N, C-alpha and C positions, 0 to 999 in steps of 0.2 A: 213763545219760546224766548228765553232771555238771550241766548247766543247760539248761532249756527256757524259751524266750521265748514267752509268750502275747501275741499282738498283736491288738488290735482293728482293725476296718476303718473304719467310718463316722466321719469327722472325725478319724481317727488316721492311716491310710494314704491315705485317699481323701476328697476334699472333697465330702462328701455334701450339705452345705448348698447348695453351688453347683450340684450336679447337680439337686437338688430345685427350685431356683429356675429352672433352665433348663426342666425339665419343666413347671413352672407357667406359664411364658411360652408354651410350645408349646401347652398345653391352652387357655390363654386366647385365643390366636390362632385356634385351631380352633373353639372352642365359644362364644366370647363370655363376658362376665363372669358372667352368671347361671348358666349350666350349668357353667362352670369352678368357681364357688363351690359348686355342688352336688357336684361331683367331690370337692372337698377336705373338704366336710362328711361325705361317705361315707368318705373316707380316715380321718378322725378317729373315725367310728362303728366302722369295722373295727378300728382300733387299740384302742378301748375294749372291743369284743367279744372280740377275739382276744389282747389283751395285747401285740401286736407290730404293727409296720407290715407290711401285706400288700397290695402293689400288685395282684397277680392277683385277689384277692378284691374289692378296690376296683373294679377294672375290671368284674368280673362284676356287681356291684351297680349300677354305672353303666349297664351295658347293660340291665339289668332296668328301671331308672328311665326310660330313654329308648330303647325298642326301635325307634322309628321314625327315630332319628337316622342320617343318611346317612354321617357321618364317624367312626363308632365305630372302624373299622379304623385310621384315622389316629391316633385317640387311643391305641389299643393300641400302635401303632408308636412314638408319642412317649414312651410309658412303658417299653416293653419293649426297644427297640432303641437304648438309650443307649450311646454308645461310652465305657464307663467308664474305659478306659485314659487318656482325656484328663483325667480328674479326679483322677488320682493326685497327691498332693502332691510337690513337688520332692524328689528323691533318696529317695523311699519305697522303691523297689526296691534302691537302694544300701544302705539300712539293713538290709533283709532279707539281702542278701549278706554284709554285715558281721557280722550275728548268726550266720550259719552258721559263721563262723570262731571264734565264742565258744561255740557250743552248737548246739541244734536249735530253730529258730523254727517256730511253728505259729500259724495264724489261729484266734482265739477270738472269735466274733462273735455278736451278737444278730441275729435276723431270722427271716423265714419260711423254709420248707424248699424253696421254688422260686426266688423272685426273688433272695434273698441269695446262694445258691451261684452263680447265673448271673452276678451282679454281680462276685463274687470271681474267677470264671474269666475273664470278659471283660476285667477290669482287668489280667490277667496275674499275679494274686496266687497263684492255685492252682499255677501252674508255679513261681513264685518260692519257695514253701514246700514244693515237691515233694510236693504232695498232702496236706500236714498241715493240714487244715481241719476245724474243728468249728463248727457253727452250731446255736444253741439259741434258743428263744423268750426264755428268761431264763437267760443263761449263768451268772449268779452262783449259781444253784440246782444247778449240775452240776459243781462243782469236784471232787468225789470221782471222778466219771466221767472228768474231764479228767486227773486224776492216774493213773488206771488206763490210759488211752490213751497218756499220755506220762509214764511214771515218770521221776523225776529227783531228785537230791539237793537241787537249788535251782531255784526258778522266778523268772522276771522277768515281771511283768504290765505291759504298756504299753497305756494307754487314755486317752481324752479325758474320762472321767468319774471325778472324784475319789471319788464315793460308791461306785462299783463297786470301785475299788482298795482302799478301806477294808474292804469286805466280803471281798475276797480276803485281806487281811492278817488279818482276824479269823479266817478259816478256816485259813490256812496258817502264821500266826505268823512266826517268823524264817526259815522256809524260802522266803520270797518277798521280792523287792525290787519295790516298786511305782514305776512311772514315769508321771507325769501329763504328757500332751502337751496344752498349753493352746491347742487349735485348736477352731473351730466354736462353736456356740451354748452349749455347756456349759463353755466355757473358764474362766469365772469362778465357776462353781457350786462351793460349798464342800462339805465332808463332815462328817457328825456323828461319824465314826469317826477312826481314825488318819490323820494327814496322809501324803501320798505321801513316799516316800524321796527321790525325785528329781523335779524339775519342770523341764520344758523348754518353750520357746515354739513349737517346730515339730518335726515328726518328724525332719527332717534333723539336728537337734541331738543325736539319739541317737548319731550317729557320733562325737561329741566326748566322750561320757561315759567316764571311765576304767573299764576292765573290772573293776577291783577294787570299784568302787561297785556294779556290777551283780551281782557275786557275793555281795554282802552283807557283804563284809569291811570296808567303810568305814562301816557303820551305827554 
């Protein structure tokens, strides 16, 4: 394969900040402020323990904290039954279709091994990339495995985190073009490494990038 496009999910293809805010409102309405606050403290505790956001584990700990709570099943549904297709950024699926004409797109996402794949499938992204999905707790530590799974002469990494793009550049050198999508709460976060090759304000802008820039020819 000449080019493989490694595309992030949260705040790159899908507005995860908005989805989380809607979950927070639902839990607040169900539980009230005190127990909702406890839910999010457990969420942060799990992230610290596991190194990744893990909603299923957060729900398990919340159940253990409040075993007598009558609305635990409602909390589960508020977290697990999100219609993620509603949170796709405008033209996100068009971008994936466009990238299929230039090479082979694949999802490369951080996340837990249960909730994150469910999110990707429910949003329609699993189908859009024809099953090309890799989910790791820390994807930057698995670039060698990514290359074995998707061998290519050139890679394009599309992500909302400039720091992760810099780590990809450090690993792959001139074999990668990095594209920073300035969406979500990491939009203005800088990087201590190499700056991105291309910066866009929204995922739909990828449709306007000249193919030569994505191939590395314009660097």
